[in-house]
Structure formats: C-alpha cells, structure tokens
C-alpha positions as CSV (number, residue, x, y, z in Angstrom):
1,M,0.0,0.0,0.0
2,N,1.6,3.3,-1.1
3,T,1.9,6.4,1.1
4,I,-0.6,8.5,-0.9
5,Y,-3.3,5.7,-0.6
6,Q,-2.6,5.5,3.2
7,L,-3.0,9.2,3.6
8,I,-6.2,9.2,1.6
9,L,-7.5,6.3,3.7
10,F,-6.5,8.1,6.9
11,L,-8.4,11.2,5.8
12,H,-11.4,9.1,4.8
13,I,-11.6,7.5,8.3
14,F,-10.9,10.7,10.1
15,S,-13.7,12.5,8.1
16,S,-16.1,9.7,8.9
17,I,-15.4,10.2,12.6
18,L,-16.0,13.9,12.2
19,S,-19.2,13.1,10.3
20,I,-20.6,10.8,13.0
21,G,-19.1,12.0,16.3
22,P,-20.8,15.3,16.8
23,F,-24.2,13.7,16.7
24,F,-23.5,11.6,19.8
25,V,-22.8,14.9,21.6
26,L,-26.1,16.3,20.4
27,V,-28.2,13.4,21.8
28,P,-27.8,14.4,25.5
29,M,-27.9,18.1,24.5
30,T,-31.4,17.7,23.1
31,K,-32.6,16.4,26.4
32,K,-31.1,19.5,28.2
33,M,-32.8,21.8,25.6
34,R,-36.2,20.8,27.0
35,T,-35.7,22.7,30.3
36,A,-32.9,25.2,29.4
37,E,-33.4,28.9,30.0
38,S,-33.9,31.0,26.9
39,I,-30.3,32.3,26.8
40,V,-28.9,28.8,27.3
41,L,-31.3,27.4,24.7
42,L,-29.8,29.9,22.2
43,E,-26.3,28.7,23.0
44,Y,-27.5,25.1,22.5
45,L,-29.0,26.0,19.1
46,S,-25.8,27.7,18.1
47,L,-23.8,24.6,19.0
48,F,-26.3,22.5,17.1
49,T,-25.8,24.6,14.0
50,S,-22.1,24.5,14.3
51,A,-22.1,20.7,14.7
52,V,-24.3,20.3,11.6
53,R,-21.9,22.6,9.7
54,L,-18.9,20.6,10.8
55,V,-20.6,17.4,9.7
56,K,-21.4,18.9,6.3
57,H,-17.8,19.9,5.7
58,A,-16.5,16.6,7.0
59,G,-18.9,14.9,4.6
60,H,-17.3,16.8,1.6
61,V,-13.9,15.3,2.6
62,L,-15.5,11.9,3.2
63,V,-17.0,11.8,-0.3
64,T,-13.9,13.1,-2.0
65,T,-11.6,10.7,-0.3
66,G,-14.1,7.9,-0.9
67,V,-14.1,8.6,-4.6
68,L,-10.3,8.6,-4.6
69,L,-10.1,5.3,-2.7
70,I,-12.4,3.6,-5.1
71,W,-10.6,5.0,-8.0
72,Q,-7.2,3.8,-6.6
73,S,-8.5,0.3,-5.5
74,A,-9.6,-2.8,-7.3
75,W,-13.2,-2.3,-6.3
76,P,-15.6,-1.6,-9.2
77,W,-18.2,1.2,-8.9
78,T,-20.9,-1.4,-9.4
79,A,-19.9,-3.4,-6.3
80,S,-23.1,-3.7,-4.2
81,W,-21.6,-2.1,-1.1
82,V,-20.4,0.9,-3.1
83,V,-23.8,1.3,-4.8
84,M,-25.6,0.9,-1.4
85,T,-23.3,3.4,0.3
86,I,-23.9,6.0,-2.4
87,A,-27.7,5.4,-2.2
88,V,-27.7,5.9,1.6
89,M,-25.3,8.8,1.3
90,I,-27.7,10.6,-1.2
91,S,-30.6,9.9,1.2
92,S,-28.6,11.3,4.1
93,V,-27.7,14.5,2.3
94,F,-31.4,15.2,1.6
95,F,-32.2,14.3,5.2
96,L,-29.5,16.5,6.6
97,A,-30.7,19.5,4.6
98,R,-34.3,19.1,5.8
99,A,-33.9,17.8,9.3
100,F,-32.0,20.4,11.2
101,S,-31.8,23.9,9.8
102,P,-35.6,24.3,9.2
103,V,-36.3,23.1,12.8
104,I,-33.7,25.4,14.3
105,R,-35.3,28.3,12.3
106,K,-38.7,27.4,13.8
107,F,-37.1,27.7,17.3
108,H,-36.2,31.3,16.5
109,E,-39.7,32.0,15.0
110,Q,-41.4,30.3,18.0
111,K,-44.0,28.8,15.7
112,L,-44.2,25.4,17.5
113,S,-43.8,24.5,21.1
114,R,-40.3,23.9,22.5
115,E,-41.2,20.3,23.3
116,E,-42.3,19.6,19.7
117,L,-39.2,21.1,18.3
118,V,-36.8,19.4,20.7
119,Q,-38.5,16.1,19.9
120,K,-38.1,16.7,16.2
121,L,-34.4,17.4,16.7
122,H,-33.9,14.4,18.9
123,R,-35.6,12.1,16.5
124,S,-33.7,13.5,13.6
125,V,-30.4,13.1,15.3
126,W,-31.1,9.4,15.9
127,I,-32.3,8.9,12.3
128,Y,-29.2,10.6,10.9
129,I,-27.0,8.4,13.2
130,A,-28.7,5.3,11.9
131,L,-28.1,6.4,8.3
132,L,-24.4,7.1,9.0
133,M,-24.0,3.8,10.8
134,M,-25.6,2.0,7.8
135,M,-23.0,3.7,5.5
136,L,-20.2,2.8,7.9
137,W,-21.4,-0.8,7.9
138,F,-21.4,-1.0,4.1
139,M,-17.9,0.5,4.0
140,V,-16.4,-1.7,6.6
141,A,-18.2,-5.0,6.0
142,K,-18.4,-4.6,2.2
143,P,-21.3,-7.1,1.9
144,D,-21.9,-8.8,-1.4
145,I,-25.6,-8.2,-1.7
146,W,-25.8,-9.0,-5.4
C-alpha cells in the first residue's frame, strides 16, 4: 500500500469520525434543551448549528476521499456495497438538509412548542446516526448483496 493511498485512507476514516461523532454529543444536549433557560437554549441552538456545519464539511472530505479510494483500488463502482453506500449517502444528504436547519429556524420563530421542536431534533439526530451507521457498515463489512 503506497503512502498516498494510506494518507487518503486516513483522511477518509478521520472525516467519517467527524461526520458521526458530533451527533453523539447532540443526543444528551437535546434532552437539556427541553428545560434550558432561553439564553442557554440559544447557545445550544448555536452549538447544534455548528455541529451540523462541521458534519457537512467533513462529509465533503469523506465523499472526495471515498471517490479517490475507489478510483485507486480494485473495487468496481458497481460493487453492491459501493452502490448501497452511495444510495444511503444521497438519502442522508437530503435528510440532513431538511432535518435540522428548518427546525432550528422554527425555534427562533417560535411557531411550535419547544417540546415539539426538541422532539423533532432528537428524532432527527437518531435517524441521521442510523443512516451514518448504515453507510459505515457498508464501507467496513463490504457485503456482497448482489
């Protein structure tokens, strides 16, 4: 394995950690958001926004390095685990775009109750974690589905 491939692999793994990790911090934070004072709630929302932004940028690195790894390896683009990873990734991109920012905006607009909005964020965090774990499983296990 050459040094460039190892560097790309390291960046790919590191960016996957950055794509998944922040959401495990957000789980307990959503519980605290239910009872937080208004000023603290704004800080939590700011942290939430920053975490989502970090995940988006890490996702760009993850996709780029993933393309480079497939290109440099013997795996074909038609391998079932590659196709399934791409399918779940596309789903997660659309989910990420709709699951967090609109809900955070509603917090600021105060259109729904805090409990409803926190519940939506909490549920979205877990759904996104499940999508990311599914992608991680495809990349690590490389199942031969077809």
